[in-house]
VOSE-347247 format. One record per residue (C-alpha): x, y, z; residue number from 1. Coordinates in nm, 3 decimals. Each point is the difference from the previous one (the first is absolute). Example, Ala and Ser with C-alpha at 12.3 -4.5 7.8 and 13.67 -1.06 7.14 Angstrom:
[pt [1.230 -0.450 0.780] 1],
[pt [0.137 0.344 -0.066] 2],
//
This chain:
[pt [17.169 18.319 -3.256] 1],
[pt [0.099 -0.154 0.308] 2],
[pt [0.194 0.218 0.263] 3],
[pt [0.177 -0.146 0.291] 4],
[pt [0.052 0.270 0.293] 5],
[pt [0.151 0.035 0.330] 6],
[pt [-0.253 -0.112 0.235] 7],
[pt [-0.238 0.337 0.057] 8],
[pt [0.253 0.229 -0.134] 9],
[pt [-0.162 0.360 -0.042] 10],
[pt [-0.054 0.207 -0.285] 11],
[pt [-0.119 0.343 0.014] 12],
[pt [-0.232 0.185 -0.245] 13],
[pt [0.020 0.346 -0.120] 14],
[pt [-0.256 0.159 -0.191] 15],
[pt [-0.031 0.325 -0.146] 16],
[pt [-0.304 0.211 0.127] 17],
[pt [-0.262 0.134 -0.237] 18],
[pt [0.053 -0.275 -0.255] 19],
[pt [-0.337 -0.094 -0.180] 20],
[pt [-0.066 -0.368 -0.015] 21],
[pt [0.295 -0.101 0.220] 22],
[pt [-0.191 -0.198 0.213] 23],
[pt [0.013 -0.340 -0.241] 24],
[pt [0.321 -0.057 -0.062] 25],
[pt [0.076 0.091 0.339] 26],
[pt [-0.215 -0.270 0.095] 27],
[pt [0.171 -0.242 -0.266] 28],
[pt [0.316 0.074 0.162] 29],
[pt [-0.134 -0.056 0.331] 30],
[pt [-0.161 -0.330 -0.085] 31],
[pt [0.338 -0.102 -0.209] 32],
[pt [0.214 0.040 0.312] 33],
[pt [-0.233 -0.149 0.273] 34],
[pt [-0.041 -0.292 -0.258] 35],
[pt [0.378 -0.028 -0.014] 36],
[pt [0.015 0.001 0.393] 37],
[pt [0.119 0.340 0.061] 38],
[pt [-0.117 0.222 0.274] 39],
[pt [-0.108 0.341 -0.155] 40],
[pt [-0.061 0.333 0.163] 41],
[pt [-0.039 0.328 -0.121] 42],
[pt [0.207 0.322 0.088] 43],
[pt [-0.227 0.243 0.219] 44],
[pt [-0.096 0.261 -0.271] 45],
[pt [-0.062 -0.303 -0.311] 46],
[pt [-0.288 -0.125 0.298] 47],
[pt [-0.174 0.305 0.012] 48],
[pt [-0.067 0.016 -0.345] 49],
[pt [-0.004 -0.358 -0.167] 50],
[pt [-0.356 -0.215 0.083] 51],
[pt [0.166 -0.317 0.028] 52],
[pt [-0.118 -0.148 0.303] 53],
[pt [0.185 -0.271 0.253] 54],
[pt [0.339 0.174 -0.048] 55],
[pt [0.187 0.118 0.328] 56],
[pt [0.182 0.366 -0.044] 57],
[pt [0.336 0.056 0.128] 58],
[pt [0.192 0.368 0.023] 59],
[pt [0.356 -0.002 -0.171] 60],
[pt [0.219 -0.069 0.313] 61],
[pt [-0.235 -0.310 -0.022] 62],
[pt [0.041 -0.087 -0.315] 63],
[pt [0.385 0.057 0.056] 64],
[pt [0.005 -0.244 0.285] 65],
[pt [-0.194 -0.285 -0.104] 66],
[pt [-0.068 -0.011 -0.420] 67],
[pt [0.242 -0.139 -0.242] 68],
[pt [-0.091 0.160 -0.300] 69],
[pt [-0.250 0.290 -0.097] 70],
[pt [-0.219 0.035 -0.354] 71],
[pt [-0.065 0.310 -0.090] 72],
[pt [-0.267 0.050 -0.223] 73],
[pt [-0.051 0.338 -0.140] 74],
[pt [0.260 0.223 -0.201] 75],
[pt [0.345 0.124 0.056] 76],
[pt [-0.120 0.246 0.262] 77],
[pt [-0.160 -0.274 0.215] 78],
[pt [0.352 -0.160 -0.036] 79],
[pt [0.169 0.325 0.094] 80],
[pt [-0.207 0.070 0.311] 81],
[pt [0.047 -0.375 0.123] 82],
[pt [0.369 -0.072 -0.073] 83],
[pt [0.086 0.334 0.178] 84],
[pt [-0.171 -0.105 0.347] 85],
[pt [0.139 -0.376 -0.061] 86],
[pt [0.315 0.059 -0.127] 87],
[pt [0.180 -0.046 0.380] 88],
[pt [-0.186 -0.339 0.045] 89],
[pt [0.116 -0.138 -0.328] 90],
[pt [-0.286 -0.161 -0.091] 91],
[pt [-0.038 -0.131 -0.363] 92],
[pt [-0.241 0.196 -0.232] 93],
[pt [-0.214 -0.139 -0.297] 94],
[pt [-0.185 0.258 -0.216] 95],
[pt [-0.291 -0.076 -0.187] 96],
[pt [-0.081 0.270 -0.250] 97],
[pt [-0.352 0.187 0.043] 98],
[pt [0.151 0.344 -0.097] 99],
[pt [0.103 0.167 -0.335] 100],
[pt [0.402 -0.040 0.000] 101],
[pt [0.095 -0.264 0.187] 102],
[pt [0.393 -0.009 0.046] 103],
[pt [-0.045 -0.144 0.314] 104],
[pt [-0.359 -0.155 0.029] 105],
[pt [0.137 -0.237 -0.325] 106],
[pt [-0.240 -0.326 0.015] 107],
[pt [-0.293 0.100 -0.198] 108],
[pt [-0.354 -0.042 0.181] 109],
[pt [-0.123 -0.290 -0.255] 110],
[pt [0.327 -0.200 0.048] 111],
[pt [-0.007 0.063 0.399] 112],
[pt [-0.084 -0.369 0.134] 113],
[pt [0.255 -0.211 -0.214] 114],
[pt [0.271 0.275 0.033] 115],
[pt [-0.037 -0.010 0.372] 116],
[pt [-0.005 -0.368 -0.004] 117],
[pt [0.328 -0.026 -0.124] 118],
[pt [0.175 0.265 0.193] 119],
[pt [-0.132 -0.176 0.345] 120],
[pt [0.138 -0.319 -0.123] 121],
[pt [0.327 0.134 -0.040] 122],
[pt [0.008 0.061 -0.389] 123],
[pt [0.048 0.354 0.111] 124],
[pt [0.275 0.246 -0.161] 125],
[pt [0.087 0.226 0.306] 126],
[pt [0.140 0.386 -0.053] 127],
[pt [0.151 0.171 0.275] 128],
[pt [-0.071 0.437 -0.015] 129],
[pt [0.204 0.288 0.197] 130],
[pt [-0.196 0.302 0.158] 131],
[pt [0.120 0.304 0.063] 132],
[pt [-0.034 0.151 0.379] 133],
[pt [-0.040 0.376 0.029] 134],
[pt [0.004 0.239 0.332] 135],
[pt [-0.081 0.378 -0.002] 136],
[pt [0.254 0.192 0.227] 137],
[pt [-0.089 0.356 0.088] 138],
[pt [0.187 0.190 0.226] 139],
[pt [0.213 -0.306 0.096] 140],
[pt [-0.298 -0.197 0.085] 141],
[pt [-0.144 -0.296 -0.194] 142],
[pt [-0.419 0.115 -0.062] 143],
[pt [-0.113 -0.311 -0.185] 144],
[pt [0.187 -0.328 -0.152] 145],
[pt [-0.182 -0.204 -0.265] 146],
[pt [0.099 -0.319 -0.246] 147],
[pt [-0.067 0.048 -0.405] 148],
[pt [0.000 -0.294 -0.185] 149],
[pt [-0.028 0.179 -0.364] 150],
[pt [0.111 0.355 0.121] 151],
[pt [0.060 0.288 0.230] 152],
[pt [-0.098 0.318 -0.213] 153],
[pt [0.084 0.360 0.102] 154],
[pt [-0.182 0.240 -0.166] 155],
[pt [-0.211 0.360 -0.038] 156],
[pt [-0.351 0.053 0.054] 157],
[pt [-0.239 0.081 -0.245] 158],
[pt [0.042 0.384 -0.102] 159],
[pt [0.308 0.047 0.163] 160],
[pt [0.310 0.107 -0.198] 161],
[pt [0.317 -0.202 -0.036] 162],
[pt [0.187 -0.198 0.313] 163],
[pt [0.320 0.041 0.087] 164],
[pt [0.183 -0.311 0.099] 165],
[pt [0.338 -0.070 0.153] 166],
[pt [0.124 -0.370 -0.059] 167],
[pt [0.275 -0.193 0.130] 168],
[pt [0.091 -0.375 -0.074] 169],
[pt [0.250 -0.135 0.313] 170],
[pt [0.042 0.293 0.142] 171],
[pt [0.129 0.182 -0.308] 172],
[pt [-0.203 0.278 -0.167] 173],
[pt [-0.117 -0.085 -0.352] 174],
[pt [-0.195 0.270 -0.074] 175],
[pt [-0.252 0.285 0.072] 176],
[pt [-0.300 -0.050 -0.238] 177],
[pt [-0.287 0.228 -0.103] 178],
[pt [-0.294 -0.213 -0.071] 179],
[pt [-0.371 -0.121 -0.016] 180],
[pt [0.136 -0.234 0.314] 181],
[pt [0.223 -0.350 -0.009] 182],
[pt [-0.085 -0.389 -0.030] 183],
[pt [0.238 -0.238 0.234] 184],
[pt [-0.095 -0.315 -0.137] 185],
[pt [0.045 -0.366 0.027] 186],
[pt [0.058 -0.235 -0.295] 187],
[pt [-0.353 -0.093 0.090] 188],
[pt [-0.129 0.360 -0.056] 189],
[pt [0.199 0.044 -0.289] 190],
[pt [-0.319 -0.131 -0.204] 191],
[pt [-0.195 0.260 0.188] 192],
[pt [-0.002 0.399 0.040] 193],
[pt [0.372 -0.008 -0.091] 194],
[pt [-0.065 -0.160 -0.329] 195],
[pt [-0.270 0.275 -0.131] 196],
[pt [0.297 0.266 0.196] 197],
[pt [0.257 -0.119 -0.280] 198],
[pt [0.162 -0.254 0.210] 199],
[pt [0.183 -0.311 -0.075] 200],
[pt [-0.145 -0.332 0.039] 201],
[pt [0.194 -0.210 0.231] 202],
[pt [-0.029 -0.397 0.032] 203],
[pt [-0.152 -0.083 0.381] 204],
[pt [0.312 -0.171 0.077] 205],
[pt [0.255 0.301 -0.053] 206],
[pt [0.147 0.175 0.296] 207],
[pt [-0.056 0.328 -0.101] 208],
[pt [-0.179 0.300 0.149] 209],
[pt [-0.135 0.222 -0.335] 210],
[pt [-0.038 0.382 0.061] 211],
[pt [-0.233 0.176 -0.249] 212],
[pt [-0.060 0.373 0.000] 213],
[pt [-0.361 0.110 -0.099] 214],
[pt [-0.019 0.256 -0.256] 215],
[pt [0.365 0.161 0.092] 216],
[pt [0.062 0.361 -0.062] 217],
[pt [0.340 -0.054 -0.172] 218],
[pt [-0.050 -0.325 -0.276] 219],
[pt [0.385 -0.109 0.104] 220],
[pt [-0.185 -0.089 0.320] 221],
[pt [-0.078 -0.437 -0.112] 222],
[pt [-0.048 -0.281 0.215] 223],
[pt [0.295 -0.223 0.157] 224],
[pt [0.011 -0.336 0.131] 225],
[pt [0.177 -0.048 0.350] 226],
[pt [0.144 -0.286 0.207] 227],
[pt [-0.255 -0.122 0.249] 228],
[pt [0.194 0.038 0.232] 229],
[pt [0.000 0.351 -0.053] 230],
[pt [-0.128 0.264 0.312] 231],
[pt [-0.195 0.305 -0.232] 232],
[pt [-0.105 0.311 0.178] 233],
[pt [-0.222 0.219 -0.170] 234],
[pt [-0.032 0.336 0.198] 235],
[pt [-0.230 0.283 -0.066] 236],
[pt [0.141 0.309 -0.111] 237],
[pt [-0.268 0.190 -0.147] 238],
[pt [-0.403 -0.036 -0.114] 239],
[pt [-0.371 0.012 0.115] 240],
[pt [-0.194 -0.264 0.075] 241],
[pt [0.272 -0.268 0.021] 242],
[pt [-0.091 -0.332 0.099] 243],
[pt [0.163 -0.365 -0.005] 244],
[pt [-0.240 -0.328 -0.057] 245],
[pt [0.072 -0.356 0.020] 246],
[pt [-0.144 -0.233 -0.285] 247],
[pt [-0.252 0.281 -0.021] 248],
[pt [-0.155 -0.139 0.320] 249],
[pt [0.116 0.238 0.249] 250],
[pt [0.102 0.342 0.009] 251],
[pt [0.173 0.237 0.228] 252],
[pt [0.034 0.361 -0.067] 253],
[pt [0.355 0.184 0.021] 254],
[pt [0.163 0.279 0.065] 255],
[pt [0.288 0.213 -0.101] 256],
[pt [0.295 -0.167 0.176] 257],
[pt [-0.186 -0.336 0.010] 258],
[pt [0.234 -0.301 -0.095] 259],
[pt [-0.085 -0.340 -0.139] 260],
[pt [0.221 -0.292 0.082] 261],
[pt [-0.061 -0.255 -0.254] 262],
[pt [0.146 -0.353 0.009] 263],
[pt [-0.048 -0.361 -0.092] 264],
[pt [-0.224 -0.164 0.293] 265],
[pt [0.192 -0.315 0.197] 266],
[pt [-0.364 -0.157 -0.099] 267],
[pt [-0.112 -0.130 -0.327] 268],
[pt [-0.314 -0.134 -0.165] 269],
[pt [0.003 -0.352 -0.201] 270],
[pt [-0.252 -0.052 -0.277] 271],
[pt [-0.134 -0.392 -0.076] 272],
[pt [-0.057 -0.036 -0.374] 273],
[pt [-0.149 -0.281 -0.212] 274],
[pt [0.327 -0.192 -0.120] 275],
[pt [0.065 0.124 -0.368] 276],
[pt [-0.091 0.341 0.113] 277],
[pt [0.282 0.251 -0.176] 278],
[pt [0.047 0.416 0.088] 279],
[pt [0.062 0.001 -0.397] 280],
[pt [-0.320 -0.153 -0.067] 281],
[pt [-0.153 0.261 0.261] 282],
[pt [0.120 0.273 -0.150] 283],
[pt [-0.081 -0.116 -0.351] 284],
[pt [-0.383 -0.019 0.101] 285],
[pt [-0.002 0.339 0.208] 286],
[pt [0.210 0.220 -0.196] 287],
[pt [-0.178 -0.152 -0.324] 288],
[pt [0.368 -0.118 -0.147] 289],
[pt [-0.181 -0.265 -0.157] 290],
[pt [-0.219 0.209 -0.276] 291],
[pt [0.104 0.030 -0.352] 292],
[pt [-0.146 0.232 -0.253] 293],
[pt [-0.210 -0.185 -0.229] 294],
[pt [-0.024 0.052 -0.381] 295],
[pt [-0.306 0.247 0.075] 296],
[pt [0.194 0.211 0.247] 297],
[pt [-0.169 -0.159 0.289] 298],
[pt [0.156 -0.153 0.299] 299],
[pt [-0.057 -0.384 0.022] 300],
//
């Protein structure tokens, strides 16, 4: 398949660590892209563990400044990590699935070269996803700030008692909640931890933020979707060993009185999918909606 790129357009490769047999498919991607006239670079950490010769390494800042696209080979965790770092640079992302689930790394590795050829020649479906930004404030001073593609989660530690959280939305008190914690999720994250905690599925294009209690003491504490223009504040009222995490990748310990101020990030991430890609097809495949009982009681 012929691809006609812009002169020396640079593409970054980000590859999951500790993946057996990954060098061969990565070499195939590099050969394909270089053969099509692209300059290929590795993200700096990728360059340290992938054994493919003759490919330069770039930092995240350099990728943001010089690369037109980043190809991620791995699972959704790999995609989350790089998406959070590249969001401010608006570098489009292509995901090749070398993990288990693959909601965001959606291209099967056995179809990666034809799919890459189509996408890079313009036969692509572009999809924009929102992010959350959260600031942790203690005694009026910001002590931590981060972004999340999936979710911001305030939760108690293992063995600790329930956490008591005060939640306000746009300056209006919503509730005090006693629970194991609270998930504040983007539509993208609605298929992740929020789903396992009983939250609703949100289509990625919806302009909403979902709040999902984790094992609430009061069964009337149910998930709620608020506008994505909302400013959400979660205050720690009581509880031990409470922390906040961002996409389960960065953590900050919290104290009584700490406030987590959550809002939509001004940045977004862009995914590039092959033509014909469908979010509903992804749901059917990943959530096994396409399986029907057969006559012998087994799933097809």
